[in-house]
PQR file of N, CA, C, O and H, with PARSE charges and radii, in Angstrom:
ATOM      1  N   UNK A   1     211.400 121.757  42.731 -0.4000 1.5000
ATOM      2  CA  UNK A   1     210.182 121.007  42.519 -0.0000 2.0000
ATOM      3  C   UNK A   1     209.365 120.905  43.799  0.5500 1.7000
ATOM      4  O   UNK A   1     208.141 121.036  43.767 -0.5500 1.4000
ATOM      5  N   UNK A   2     210.042 120.670  44.939 -0.4000 1.5000
ATOM      6  CA  UNK A   2     209.321 120.539  46.195 -0.0000 2.0000
ATOM      7  C   UNK A   2     208.665 121.861  46.590  0.5500 1.7000
ATOM      8  O   UNK A   2     207.565 121.867  47.143 -0.5500 1.4000
ATOM      9  H   UNK A   2     211.036 120.564  44.965  0.4000 1.0000
ATOM     10  N   UNK A   3     209.330 122.971  46.311 -0.4000 1.5000
ATOM     11  CA  UNK A   3     208.739 124.262  46.677 -0.0000 2.0000
ATOM     12  C   UNK A   3     207.532 124.577  45.811  0.5500 1.7000
ATOM     13  O   UNK A   3     206.618 125.274  46.251 -0.5500 1.4000
ATOM     14  H   UNK A   3     210.224 122.966  45.862  0.4000 1.0000
ATOM     15  N   UNK A   4     207.519 124.074  44.589 -0.4000 1.5000
ATOM     16  CA  UNK A   4     206.349 124.239  43.734 -0.0000 2.0000
ATOM     17  C   UNK A   4     205.156 123.462  44.278  0.5500 1.7000
ATOM     18  O   UNK A   4     204.028 123.953  44.270 -0.5500 1.4000
ATOM     19  H   UNK A   4     208.262 123.507  44.231  0.4000 1.0000
ATOM     20  N   UNK A   5     205.417 122.243  44.751 -0.4000 1.5000
ATOM     21  CA  UNK A   5     204.352 121.451  45.364 -0.0000 2.0000
ATOM     22  C   UNK A   5     203.890 122.091  46.668  0.5500 1.7000
ATOM     23  O   UNK A   5     202.701 122.072  46.989 -0.5500 1.4000
ATOM     24  H   UNK A   5     206.334 121.844  44.758  0.4000 1.0000
ATOM     25  N   UNK A   6     204.824 122.652  47.409 -0.4000 1.5000
ATOM     26  CA  UNK A   6     204.495 123.351  48.656 -0.0000 2.0000
ATOM     27  C   UNK A   6     203.560 124.523  48.371  0.5500 1.7000
ATOM     28  O   UNK A   6     202.538 124.684  49.038 -0.5500 1.4000
ATOM     29  H   UNK A   6     205.789 122.668  47.148  0.4000 1.0000
ATOM     30  N   UNK A   7     203.914 125.336  47.382 -0.4000 1.5000
ATOM     31  CA  UNK A   7     203.086 126.490  47.014 -0.0000 2.0000
ATOM     32  C   UNK A   7     201.748 126.035  46.433  0.5500 1.7000
ATOM     33  O   UNK A   7     200.714 126.641  46.715 -0.5500 1.4000
ATOM     34  H   UNK A   7     204.745 125.204  46.841  0.4000 1.0000
ATOM     35  N   UNK A   8     201.760 124.992  45.640 -0.4000 1.5000
ATOM     36  CA  UNK A   8     200.519 124.482  45.057 -0.0000 2.0000
ATOM     37  C   UNK A   8     199.549 123.984  46.114  0.5500 1.7000
ATOM     38  O   UNK A   8     198.355 124.277  46.056 -0.5500 1.4000
ATOM     39  H   UNK A   8     202.600 124.500  45.411  0.4000 1.0000
ATOM     40  N   UNK A   9     200.061 123.230  47.080 -0.4000 1.5000
ATOM     41  CA  UNK A   9     199.213 122.766  48.181 -0.0000 2.0000
ATOM     42  C   UNK A   9     198.615 123.940  48.944  0.5500 1.7000
ATOM     43  O   UNK A   9     197.428 123.951  49.271 -0.5500 1.4000
ATOM     44  H   UNK A   9     201.031 122.992  47.127  0.4000 1.0000
ATOM     45  N   UNK A  10     199.458 124.924  49.221 -0.4000 1.5000
ATOM     46  CA  UNK A  10     198.992 126.085  49.980 -0.0000 2.0000
ATOM     47  C   UNK A  10     197.905 126.845  49.227  0.5500 1.7000
ATOM     48  O   UNK A  10     196.898 127.237  49.815 -0.5500 1.4000
ATOM     49  H   UNK A  10     200.422 124.916  48.956  0.4000 1.0000
ATOM     50  N   UNK A  11     198.104 127.050  47.951 -0.4000 1.5000
ATOM     51  CA  UNK A  11     197.126 127.786  47.152 -0.0000 2.0000
ATOM     52  C   UNK A  11     195.805 127.031  47.079  0.5500 1.7000
ATOM     53  O   UNK A  11     194.737 127.632  47.195 -0.5500 1.4000
ATOM     54  H   UNK A  11     198.923 126.731  47.473  0.4000 1.0000
ATOM     55  N   UNK A  12     195.873 125.728  46.887 -0.4000 1.5000
ATOM     56  CA  UNK A  12     194.645 124.930  46.796 -0.0000 2.0000
ATOM     57  C   UNK A  12     193.868 124.984  48.104  0.5500 1.7000
ATOM     58  O   UNK A  12     192.649 125.156  48.088 -0.5500 1.4000
ATOM     59  H   UNK A  12     196.740 125.239  46.793  0.4000 1.0000
ATOM     60  N   UNK A  13     194.555 124.840  49.240 -0.4000 1.5000
ATOM     61  CA  UNK A  13     193.861 124.883  50.533 -0.0000 2.0000
ATOM     62  C   UNK A  13     193.273 126.269  50.781  0.5500 1.7000
ATOM     63  O   UNK A  13     192.155 126.376  51.284 -0.5500 1.4000
ATOM     64  H   UNK A  13     195.545 124.701  49.253  0.4000 1.0000
ATOM     65  N   UNK A  14     193.991 127.312  50.446 -0.4000 1.5000
ATOM     66  CA  UNK A  14     193.474 128.676  50.622 -0.0000 2.0000
ATOM     67  C   UNK A  14     192.231 128.882  49.764  0.5500 1.7000
ATOM     68  O   UNK A  14     191.251 129.465  50.227 -0.5500 1.4000
ATOM     69  H   UNK A  14     194.899 127.224  50.037  0.4000 1.0000
ATOM     70  N   UNK A  15     192.261 128.413  48.525 -0.4000 1.5000
ATOM     71  CA  UNK A  15     191.089 128.560  47.660 -0.0000 2.0000
ATOM     72  C   UNK A  15     189.886 127.776  48.191  0.5500 1.7000
ATOM     73  O   UNK A  15     188.754 128.256  48.130 -0.5500 1.4000
ATOM     74  H   UNK A  15     193.058 127.939  48.149  0.4000 1.0000
ATOM     75  N   UNK A  16     190.131 126.582  48.707 -0.4000 1.5000
ATOM     76  CA  UNK A  16     189.042 125.786  49.264 -0.0000 2.0000
ATOM     77  C   UNK A  16     188.433 126.496  50.468  0.5500 1.7000
ATOM     78  O   UNK A  16     187.211 126.581  50.590 -0.5500 1.4000
ATOM     79  H   UNK A  16     191.050 126.192  48.756  0.4000 1.0000
ATOM     80  N   UNK A  17     189.285 127.006  51.356 -0.4000 1.5000
ATOM     81  CA  UNK A  17     188.777 127.700  52.550 -0.0000 2.0000
ATOM     82  C   UNK A  17     188.000 128.943  52.156  0.5500 1.7000
ATOM     83  O   UNK A  17     186.931 129.198  52.711 -0.5500 1.4000
ATOM     84  H   UNK A  17     190.278 126.937  51.257  0.4000 1.0000
ATOM     85  N   UNK A  18     188.505 129.718  51.217 -0.4000 1.5000
ATOM     86  CA  UNK A  18     187.795 130.930  50.789 -0.0000 2.0000
ATOM     87  C   UNK A  18     186.456 130.598  50.139  0.5500 1.7000
ATOM     88  O   UNK A  18     185.466 131.291  50.370 -0.5500 1.4000
ATOM     89  H   UNK A  18     189.374 129.512  50.766  0.4000 1.0000
ATOM     90  N   UNK A  19     186.419 129.552  49.334 -0.4000 1.5000
ATOM     91  CA  UNK A  19     185.182 129.152  48.673 -0.0000 2.0000
ATOM     92  C   UNK A  19     184.145 128.701  49.696  0.5500 1.7000
ATOM     93  O   UNK A  19     182.979 129.089  49.618 -0.5500 1.4000
ATOM     94  H   UNK A  19     187.223 128.988  49.146  0.4000 1.0000
ATOM     95  N   UNK A  20     184.567 127.886  50.649 -0.4000 1.5000
ATOM     96  CA  UNK A  20     183.640 127.391  51.665 -0.0000 2.0000
ATOM     97  C   UNK A  20     183.241 128.494  52.652  0.5500 1.7000
ATOM     98  O   UNK A  20     182.118 128.502  53.155 -0.5500 1.4000
ATOM     99  H   UNK A  20     185.514 127.570  50.713  0.4000 1.0000
ATOM    100  N   UNK A  21     184.160 129.417  52.927 -0.4000 1.5000
ATOM    101  CA  UNK A  21     183.882 130.516  53.867 -0.0000 2.0000
ATOM    102  C   UNK A  21     182.728 131.373  53.359  0.5500 1.7000
ATOM    103  O   UNK A  21     181.881 131.808  54.139 -0.5500 1.4000
ATOM    104  H   UNK A  21     185.073 129.410  52.519  0.4000 1.0000
ATOM    105  N   UNK A  22     182.698 131.613  52.049 -0.4000 1.5000
ATOM    106  CA  UNK A  22     181.645 132.437  51.464 -0.0000 2.0000
ATOM    107  C   UNK A  22     180.278 131.770  51.565  0.5500 1.7000
ATOM    108  O   UNK A  22     179.260 132.459  51.633 -0.5500 1.4000
ATOM    109  H   UNK A  22     183.386 131.260  51.416  0.4000 1.0000
ATOM    110  N   UNK A  23     180.240 130.434  51.574 -0.4000 1.5000
ATOM    111  CA  UNK A  23     178.985 129.719  51.651 -0.0000 2.0000
ATOM    112  C   UNK A  23     178.405 129.702  53.070  0.5500 1.7000
ATOM    113  O   UNK A  23     177.206 129.485  53.250 -0.5500 1.4000
ATOM    114  H   UNK A  23     181.067 129.874  51.519  0.4000 1.0000
ATOM    115  N   UNK A  24     179.251 129.930  54.067 -0.4000 1.5000
ATOM    116  CA  UNK A  24     178.803 129.873  55.457 -0.0000 2.0000
ATOM    117  C   UNK A  24     178.159 131.185  55.869  0.5500 1.7000
ATOM    118  O   UNK A  24     178.529 132.262  55.399 -0.5500 1.4000
ATOM    119  H   UNK A  24     180.225 130.107  53.920  0.4000 1.0000
ATOM    120  N   UNK A  25     177.189 131.064  56.757 -0.4000 1.5000
ATOM    121  CA  UNK A  25     176.533 132.258  57.282 -0.0000 2.0000
ATOM    122  C   UNK A  25     177.437 132.906  58.326  0.5500 1.7000
ATOM    123  O   UNK A  25     178.330 132.258  58.873 -0.5500 1.4000
ATOM    124  H   UNK A  25     176.889 130.189  57.138  0.4000 1.0000
ATOM    125  N   UNK A  26     177.201 134.177  58.596 -0.4000 1.5000
ATOM    126  CA  UNK A  26     178.083 134.914  59.503 -0.0000 2.0000
ATOM    127  C   UNK A  26     177.972 134.442  60.951  0.5500 1.7000
ATOM    128  O   UNK A  26     178.894 134.667  61.735 -0.5500 1.4000
ATOM    129  H   UNK A  26     176.475 134.703  58.152  0.4000 1.0000
ATOM    130  N   UNK A  27     176.861 133.790  61.329 -0.4000 1.5000
ATOM    131  CA  UNK A  27     176.714 133.360  62.712 -0.0000 2.0000
ATOM    132  C   UNK A  27     177.255 131.945  62.950  0.5500 1.7000
ATOM    133  O   UNK A  27     177.109 131.426  64.057 -0.5500 1.4000
ATOM    134  H   UNK A  27     176.112 133.607  60.692  0.4000 1.0000
ATOM    135  N   UNK A  28     177.855 131.323  61.983 -0.4000 1.5000
ATOM    136  CA  UNK A  28     178.407 129.974  62.117 -0.0000 2.0000
ATOM    137  C   UNK A  28     179.882 130.041  62.530  0.5500 1.7000
ATOM    138  O   UNK A  28     180.770 129.654  61.770 -0.5500 1.4000
ATOM    139  H   UNK A  28     177.973 131.745  61.083  0.4000 1.0000
ATOM    140  N   UNK A  29     180.122 130.532  63.727 -0.4000 1.5000
ATOM    141  CA  UNK A  29     181.497 130.734  64.179 -0.0000 2.0000
ATOM    142  C   UNK A  29     182.209 129.415  64.482  0.5500 1.7000
ATOM    143  O   UNK A  29     183.388 129.267  64.162 -0.5500 1.4000
ATOM    144  H   UNK A  29     179.401 130.846  64.345  0.4000 1.0000
ATOM    145  N   UNK A  30     181.516 128.462  65.091 -0.4000 1.5000
ATOM    146  CA  UNK A  30     182.151 127.173  65.401 -0.0000 2.0000
ATOM    147  C   UNK A  30     182.471 126.401  64.128  0.5500 1.7000
ATOM    148  O   UNK A  30     183.515 125.754  64.038 -0.5500 1.4000
ATOM    149  H   UNK A  30     180.558 128.582  65.352  0.4000 1.0000
ATOM    150  N   UNK A  31     181.593 126.464  63.161 -0.4000 1.5000
ATOM    151  CA  UNK A  31     181.828 125.773  61.903 -0.0000 2.0000
ATOM    152  C   UNK A  31     183.016 126.380  61.160  0.5500 1.7000
ATOM    153  O   UNK A  31     183.809 125.663  60.550 -0.5500 1.4000
ATOM    154  H   UNK A  31     180.745 126.990  63.234  0.4000 1.0000
ATOM    155  N   UNK A  32     183.129 127.692  61.217 -0.4000 1.5000
ATOM    156  CA  UNK A  32     184.259 128.364  60.576 -0.0000 2.0000
ATOM    157  C   UNK A  32     185.566 128.004  61.269  0.5500 1.7000
ATOM    158  O   UNK A  32     186.584 127.781  60.612 -0.5500 1.4000
ATOM    159  H   UNK A  32     182.484 128.274  61.712  0.4000 1.0000
ATOM    160  N   UNK A  33     185.535 127.949  62.599 -0.4000 1.5000
ATOM    161  CA  UNK A  33     186.736 127.568  63.349 -0.0000 2.0000
ATOM    162  C   UNK A  33     187.138 126.128  63.015  0.5500 1.7000
ATOM    163  O   UNK A  33     188.323 125.830  62.867 -0.5500 1.4000
ATOM    164  H   UNK A  33     184.709 128.130  63.132  0.4000 1.0000
ATOM    165  N   UNK A  34     186.154 125.244  62.899 -0.4000 1.5000
ATOM    166  CA  UNK A  34     186.442 123.855  62.544 -0.0000 2.0000
ATOM    167  C   UNK A  34     187.016 123.770  61.134  0.5500 1.7000
ATOM    168  O   UNK A  34     187.959 123.015  60.896 -0.5500 1.4000
ATOM    169  H   UNK A  34     185.191 125.486  63.019  0.4000 1.0000
ATOM    170  N   UNK A  35     186.462 124.528  60.206 -0.4000 1.5000
ATOM    171  CA  UNK A  35     186.966 124.533  58.828 -0.0000 2.0000
ATOM    172  C   UNK A  35     188.423 124.968  58.786  0.5500 1.7000
ATOM    173  O   UNK A  35     189.245 124.326  58.131 -0.5500 1.4000
ATOM    174  H   UNK A  35     185.696 125.141  60.399  0.4000 1.0000
ATOM    175  N   UNK A  36     188.745 126.044  59.474 -0.4000 1.5000
ATOM    176  CA  UNK A  36     190.117 126.551  59.464 -0.0000 2.0000
ATOM    177  C   UNK A  36     191.061 125.563  60.149  0.5500 1.7000
ATOM    178  O   UNK A  36     192.153 125.295  59.650 -0.5500 1.4000
ATOM    179  H   UNK A  36     188.078 126.565  60.006  0.4000 1.0000
ATOM    180  N   UNK A  37     190.637 125.024  61.290 -0.4000 1.5000
ATOM    181  CA  UNK A  37     191.490 124.094  62.026 -0.0000 2.0000
ATOM    182  C   UNK A  37     191.792 122.842  61.214  0.5500 1.7000
ATOM    183  O   UNK A  37     192.949 122.436  61.101 -0.5500 1.4000
ATOM    184  H   UNK A  37     189.750 125.242  61.696  0.4000 1.0000
ATOM    185  N   UNK A  38     190.764 122.233  60.654 -0.4000 1.5000
ATOM    186  CA  UNK A  38     190.985 121.020  59.865 -0.0000 2.0000
ATOM    187  C   UNK A  38     191.775 121.297  58.592  0.5500 1.7000
ATOM    188  O   UNK A  38     192.574 120.465  58.161 -0.5500 1.4000
ATOM    189  H   UNK A  38     189.824 122.563  60.746  0.4000 1.0000
ATOM    190  N   UNK A  39     191.557 122.450  57.996 -0.4000 1.5000
ATOM    191  CA  UNK A  39     192.302 122.806  56.784 -0.0000 2.0000
ATOM    192  C   UNK A  39     193.777 123.015  57.090  0.5500 1.7000
ATOM    193  O   UNK A  39     194.638 122.582  56.325 -0.5500 1.4000
ATOM    194  H   UNK A  39     190.908 123.125  58.346  0.4000 1.0000
ATOM    195  N   UNK A  40     194.071 123.673  58.196 -0.4000 1.5000
ATOM    196  CA  UNK A  40     195.469 123.905  58.568 -0.0000 2.0000
ATOM    197  C   UNK A  40     196.156 122.584  58.909  0.5500 1.7000
ATOM    198  O   UNK A  40     197.299 122.358  58.512 -0.5500 1.4000
ATOM    199  H   UNK A  40     193.372 124.025  58.818  0.4000 1.0000
ATOM    200  N   UNK A  41     195.461 121.710  59.647 -0.4000 1.5000
ATOM    201  CA  UNK A  41     196.051 120.408  59.961 -0.0000 2.0000
ATOM    202  C   UNK A  41     196.294 119.584  58.697  0.5500 1.7000
ATOM    203  O   UNK A  41     197.330 118.931  58.569 -0.5500 1.4000
ATOM    204  H   UNK A  41     194.532 121.894  59.969  0.4000 1.0000
ATOM    205  N   UNK A  42     195.355 119.614  57.781 -0.4000 1.5000
ATOM    206  CA  UNK A  42     195.541 118.905  56.515 -0.0000 2.0000
ATOM    207  C   UNK A  42     196.687 119.479  55.698  0.5500 1.7000
ATOM    208  O   UNK A  42     197.462 118.745  55.084 -0.5500 1.4000
ATOM    209  H   UNK A  42     194.514 120.144  57.885  0.4000 1.0000
ATOM    210  N   UNK A  43     196.782 120.805  55.703 -0.4000 1.5000
ATOM    211  CA  UNK A  43     197.874 121.455  54.973 -0.0000 2.0000
ATOM    212  C   UNK A  43     199.226 121.095  55.582  0.5500 1.7000
ATOM    213  O   UNK A  43     200.179 120.817  54.854 -0.5500 1.4000
ATOM    214  H   UNK A  43     196.153 121.401  56.202  0.4000 1.0000
ATOM    215  N   UNK A  44     199.312 121.098  56.902 -0.4000 1.5000
ATOM    216  CA  UNK A  44     200.573 120.735  57.554 -0.0000 2.0000
ATOM    217  C   UNK A  44     200.972 119.300  57.233  0.5500 1.7000
ATOM    218  O   UNK A  44     202.142 119.024  56.970 -0.5500 1.4000
ATOM    219  H   UNK A  44     198.538 121.323  57.493  0.4000 1.0000
ATOM    220  N   UNK A  45     200.015 118.396  57.253 -0.4000 1.5000
ATOM    221  CA  UNK A  45     200.316 117.009  56.908 -0.0000 2.0000
ATOM    222  C   UNK A  45     200.766 116.893  55.455  0.5500 1.7000
ATOM    223  O   UNK A  45     201.710 116.161  55.154 -0.5500 1.4000
ATOM    224  H   UNK A  45     199.065 118.621  57.467  0.4000 1.0000
ATOM    225  N   UNK A  46     200.103 117.603  54.562 -0.4000 1.5000
ATOM    226  CA  UNK A  46     200.492 117.561  53.146 -0.0000 2.0000
ATOM    227  C   UNK A  46     201.890 118.130  52.948  0.5500 1.7000
ATOM    228  O   UNK A  46     202.678 117.585  52.175 -0.5500 1.4000
ATOM    229  H   UNK A  46     199.337 118.198  54.806  0.4000 1.0000
ATOM    230  N   UNK A  47     202.205 119.230  53.644 -0.4000 1.5000
ATOM    231  CA  UNK A  47     203.533 119.838  53.499 -0.0000 2.0000
ATOM    232  C   UNK A  47     204.617 118.914  54.067  0.5500 1.7000
ATOM    233  O   UNK A  47     205.705 118.807  53.501 -0.5500 1.4000
ATOM    234  H   UNK A  47     201.565 119.673  54.272  0.4000 1.0000
ATOM    235  N   UNK A  48     204.315 118.249  55.186 -0.4000 1.5000
ATOM    236  CA  UNK A  48     205.283 117.294  55.731 -0.0000 2.0000
ATOM    237  C   UNK A  48     205.538 116.152  54.752  0.5500 1.7000
ATOM    238  O   UNK A  48     206.680 115.726  54.576 -0.5500 1.4000
ATOM    239  H   UNK A  48     203.432 118.336  55.646  0.4000 1.0000
ATOM    240  N   UNK A  49     204.487 115.661  54.122 -0.4000 1.5000
ATOM    241  CA  UNK A  49     204.658 114.556  53.175 -0.0000 2.0000
ATOM    242  C   UNK A  49     205.380 114.987  51.903  0.5500 1.7000
ATOM    243  O   UNK A  49     205.995 114.157  51.232 -0.5500 1.4000
ATOM    244  H   UNK A  49     203.560 116.007  54.265  0.4000 1.0000
ATOM    245  N   UNK A  50     205.314 116.272  51.563 -0.4000 1.5000
ATOM    246  CA  UNK A  50     206.069 116.758  50.400 -0.0000 2.0000
ATOM    247  C   UNK A  50     207.567 116.679  50.684  0.5500 1.7000
ATOM    248  O   UNK A  50     208.339 116.226  49.839 -0.5500 1.4000
ATOM    249  H   UNK A  50     204.815 116.946  52.107  0.4000 1.0000
ATOM    250  N   UNK A  51     207.979 117.122  51.882 -0.4000 1.5000
ATOM    251  CA  UNK A  51     209.402 117.169  52.191 -0.0000 2.0000
ATOM    252  C   UNK A  51     209.942 115.863  52.766  0.5500 1.7000
ATOM    253  O   UNK A  51     211.130 115.575  52.626 -0.5500 1.4000
ATOM    254  H   UNK A  51     207.351 117.490  52.568  0.4000 1.0000
ATOM    255  N   UNK A  52     209.082 115.066  53.414 -0.4000 1.5000
ATOM    256  CA  UNK A  52     209.505 113.802  54.005 -0.0000 2.0000
ATOM    257  C   UNK A  52     208.541 112.702  53.563  0.5500 1.7000
ATOM    258  O   UNK A  52     207.691 112.284  54.348 -0.5500 1.4000
ATOM    259  H   UNK A  52     208.116 115.300  53.528  0.4000 1.0000
ATOM    260  N   UNK A  53     208.657 112.231  52.334 -0.4000 1.5000
ATOM    261  CA  UNK A  53     207.688 111.246  51.823 -0.0000 2.0000
ATOM    262  C   UNK A  53     207.771 109.880  52.497  0.5500 1.7000
ATOM    263  O   UNK A  53     206.843 109.082  52.361 -0.5500 1.4000
ATOM    264  H   UNK A  53     209.348 112.570  51.696  0.4000 1.0000
ATOM    265  N   UNK A  54     208.841 109.590  53.210 -0.4000 1.5000
ATOM    266  CA  UNK A  54     209.000 108.281  53.841 -0.0000 2.0000
ATOM    267  C   UNK A  54     208.537 108.268  55.295  0.5500 1.7000
ATOM    268  O   UNK A  54     208.894 107.360  56.046 -0.5500 1.4000
ATOM    269  H   UNK A  54     209.594 110.238  53.320  0.4000 1.0000
ATOM    270  N   UNK A  55     207.747 109.258  55.702 -0.4000 1.5000
ATOM    271  CA  UNK A  55     207.221 109.272  57.065 -0.0000 2.0000
ATOM    272  C   UNK A  55     206.315 108.061  57.285  0.5500 1.7000
ATOM    273  O   UNK A  55     205.575 107.664  56.386 -0.5500 1.4000
ATOM    274  H   UNK A  55     207.457 109.996  55.092  0.4000 1.0000
ATOM    275  N   UNK A  56     206.375 107.479  58.477 -0.4000 1.5000
ATOM    276  CA  UNK A  56     205.487 106.337  58.743 -0.0000 2.0000
ATOM    277  C   UNK A  56     204.038 106.792  58.822  0.5500 1.7000
ATOM    278  O   UNK A  56     203.747 107.915  59.234 -0.5500 1.4000
ATOM    279  H   UNK A  56     206.977 107.802  59.208  0.4000 1.0000
ATOM    280  N   UNK A  57     203.144 105.917  58.428 -0.4000 1.5000
ATOM    281  CA  UNK A  57     201.732 106.237  58.431 -0.0000 2.0000
ATOM    282  C   UNK A  57     201.088 105.961  59.773  0.5500 1.7000
ATOM    283  O   UNK A  57     201.739 105.459  60.689 -0.5500 1.4000
ATOM    284  H   UNK A  57     203.380 105.004  58.093  0.4000 1.0000
ATOM    285  N   UNK A  58     199.825 106.283  59.890 -0.4000 1.5000
ATOM    286  CA  UNK A  58     199.139 106.082  61.168 -0.0000 2.0000
ATOM    287  C   UNK A  58     199.007 104.612  61.554  0.5500 1.7000
ATOM    288  O   UNK A  58     198.978 104.299  62.744 -0.5500 1.4000
ATOM    289  H   UNK A  58     199.296 106.691  59.145  0.4000 1.0000
ATOM    290  N   UNK A  59     198.928 103.714  60.598 -0.4000 1.5000
ATOM    291  CA  UNK A  59     198.814 102.303  60.942 -0.0000 2.0000
ATOM    292  C   UNK A  59     200.103 101.779  61.578  0.5500 1.7000
ATOM    293  O   UNK A  59     200.056 100.902  62.441 -0.5500 1.4000
ATOM    294  H   UNK A  59     198.951 103.968  59.631  0.4000 1.0000
ATOM    295  N   UNK A  60     201.238 102.306  61.159 -0.4000 1.5000
ATOM    296  CA  UNK A  60     202.499 101.901  61.764 -0.0000 2.0000
ATOM    297  C   UNK A  60     202.593 102.408  63.204  0.5500 1.7000
ATOM    298  O   UNK A  60     203.155 101.731  64.064 -0.5500 1.4000
ATOM    299  H   UNK A  60     201.275 103.017  60.457  0.4000 1.0000
ATOM    300  N   UNK A  61     202.051 103.585  63.467 -0.4000 1.5000
ATOM    301  CA  UNK A  61     202.035 104.127  64.829 -0.0000 2.0000
ATOM    302  C   UNK A  61     201.152 103.269  65.732  0.5500 1.7000
ATOM    303  O   UNK A  61     201.541 102.932  66.851 -0.5500 1.4000
ATOM    304  H   UNK A  61     201.594 104.136  62.769  0.4000 1.0000
ATOM    305  N   UNK A  62     199.972 102.919  65.247 -0.4000 1.5000
ATOM    306  CA  UNK A  62     199.049 102.103  66.035 -0.0000 2.0000
ATOM    307  C   UNK A  62     199.640 100.715  66.263  0.5500 1.7000
ATOM    308  O   UNK A  62     199.491 100.150  67.346 -0.5500 1.4000
ATOM    309  H   UNK A  62     199.656 103.192  64.339  0.4000 1.0000
ATOM    310  N   UNK A  63     200.299 100.168  65.265 -0.4000 1.5000
ATOM    311  CA  UNK A  63     200.926  98.861  65.404 -0.0000 2.0000
ATOM    312  C   UNK A  63     202.005  98.895  66.484  0.5500 1.7000
ATOM    313  O   UNK A  63     202.066  97.997  67.324 -0.5500 1.4000
ATOM    314  H   UNK A  63     200.419 100.626  64.385  0.4000 1.0000
ATOM    315  N   UNK A  64     202.844  99.910  66.472 -0.4000 1.5000
ATOM    316  CA  UNK A  64     203.896 100.001  67.492 -0.0000 2.0000
ATOM    317  C   UNK A  64     203.314 100.284  68.873  0.5500 1.7000
ATOM    318  O   UNK A  64     203.917  99.919  69.882 -0.5500 1.4000
ATOM    319  H   UNK A  64     202.795 100.640  65.790  0.4000 1.0000
ATOM    320  N   UNK A  65     202.165 100.920  68.930 -0.4000 1.5000
ATOM    321  CA  UNK A  65     201.525 101.223  70.205 -0.0000 2.0000
ATOM    322  C   UNK A  65     200.904  99.985  70.828  0.5500 1.7000
ATOM    323  O   UNK A  65     201.000  99.791  72.040 -0.5500 1.4000
ATOM    324  H   UNK A  65     201.675 101.217  68.110  0.4000 1.0000
ATOM    325  N   UNK A  66     200.264  99.138  70.013 -0.4000 1.5000
ATOM    326  CA  UNK A  66     199.546  97.985  70.537 -0.0000 2.0000
ATOM    327  C   UNK A  66     200.310  96.665  70.442  0.5500 1.7000
ATOM    328  O   UNK A  66     199.809  95.644  70.913 -0.5500 1.4000
ATOM    329  H   UNK A  66     200.187  99.296  69.029  0.4000 1.0000
ATOM    330  N   UNK A  67     201.493  96.650  69.855 -0.4000 1.5000
ATOM    331  CA  UNK A  67     202.264  95.418  69.759 -0.0000 2.0000
ATOM    332  C   UNK A  67     202.574  94.836  71.140  0.5500 1.7000
ATOM    333  O   UNK A  67     202.415  93.629  71.322 -0.5500 1.4000
ATOM    334  H   UNK A  67     201.900  97.480  69.473  0.4000 1.0000
ATOM    335  N   UNK A  68     203.008  95.633  72.120 -0.4000 1.5000
ATOM    336  CA  UNK A  68     203.253  95.049  73.453 -0.0000 2.0000
ATOM    337  C   UNK A  68     201.990  94.454  74.070  0.5500 1.7000
ATOM    338  O   UNK A  68     202.060  93.426  74.744 -0.5500 1.4000
ATOM    339  H   UNK A  68     203.137  96.613  71.973  0.4000 1.0000
ATOM    340  N   UNK A  69     200.854  95.076  73.852 -0.4000 1.5000
ATOM    341  CA  UNK A  69     199.603  94.551  74.380 -0.0000 2.0000
ATOM    342  C   UNK A  69     199.252  93.217  73.716  0.5500 1.7000
ATOM    343  O   UNK A  69     198.760  92.306  74.381 -0.5500 1.4000
ATOM    344  H   UNK A  69     200.797  95.911  73.304  0.4000 1.0000
ATOM    345  N   UNK A  70     199.500  93.100  72.426 -0.4000 1.5000
ATOM    346  CA  UNK A  70     199.247  91.860  71.717 -0.0000 2.0000
ATOM    347  C   UNK A  70     200.132  90.734  72.227  0.5500 1.7000
ATOM    348  O   UNK A  70     199.674  89.602  72.384 -0.5500 1.4000
ATOM    349  H   UNK A  70     199.899  93.841  71.885  0.4000 1.0000
ATOM    350  N   UNK A  71     201.398  91.039  72.487 -0.4000 1.5000
ATOM    351  CA  UNK A  71     202.315  90.020  73.016 -0.0000 2.0000
ATOM    352  C   UNK A  71     201.876  89.595  74.414  0.5500 1.7000
ATOM    353  O   UNK A  71     201.983  88.422  74.773 -0.5500 1.4000
ATOM    354  H   UNK A  71     201.771  91.958  72.359  0.4000 1.0000
ATOM    355  N   UNK A  72     201.386  90.541  75.193 -0.4000 1.5000
ATOM    356  CA  UNK A  72     200.930  90.228  76.540 -0.0000 2.0000
ATOM    357  C   UNK A  72     199.701  89.334  76.504  0.5500 1.7000
ATOM    358  O   UNK A  72     199.567  88.426  77.325 -0.5500 1.4000
ATOM    359  H   UNK A  72     201.299  91.494  74.901  0.4000 1.0000
ATOM    360  N   UNK A  73     198.808  89.582  75.562 -0.4000 1.5000
ATOM    361  CA  UNK A  73     197.594  88.780  75.472 -0.0000 2.0000
ATOM    362  C   UNK A  73     197.853  87.388  74.901  0.5500 1.7000
ATOM    363  O   UNK A  73     197.082  86.470  75.181 -0.5500 1.4000
ATOM    364  H   UNK A  73     198.917  90.318  74.895  0.4000 1.0000
ATOM    365  N   UNK A  74     198.905  87.200  74.116 -0.4000 1.5000
ATOM    366  CA  UNK A  74     199.238  85.899  73.559 -0.0000 2.0000
ATOM    367  C   UNK A  74     199.695  84.917  74.630  0.5500 1.7000
ATOM    368  O   UNK A  74     199.504  83.708  74.498 -0.5500 1.4000
ATOM    369  H   UNK A  74     199.531  87.946  73.889  0.4000 1.0000
ATOM    370  N   UNK A  75     200.286  85.435  75.668 -0.4000 1.5000
ATOM    371  CA  UNK A  75     200.838  84.568  76.724 -0.0000 2.0000
ATOM    372  C   UNK A  75     199.781  83.957  77.584  0.5500 1.7000
ATOM    373  O   UNK A  75     200.095  83.209  78.510 -0.5500 1.4000
ATOM    374  H   UNK A  75     200.442  86.417  75.775  0.4000 1.0000
TER
END
């Protein structure tokens, strides 16, 4: 089941990139690079969440990062 979701995510992202790539003009190199970069990062995050659904979210990371600062400011 997980490999089906893995393949499904990959196919959807590839189709989105191909569809958007055709709409872009040939001289939009930075925009194309941004599209590919953000799509790959999104795909990697989606694939990680398929195999490890209990990963902590970004709010938990920020909370653990700023908790010592909050304790320092309370004093």
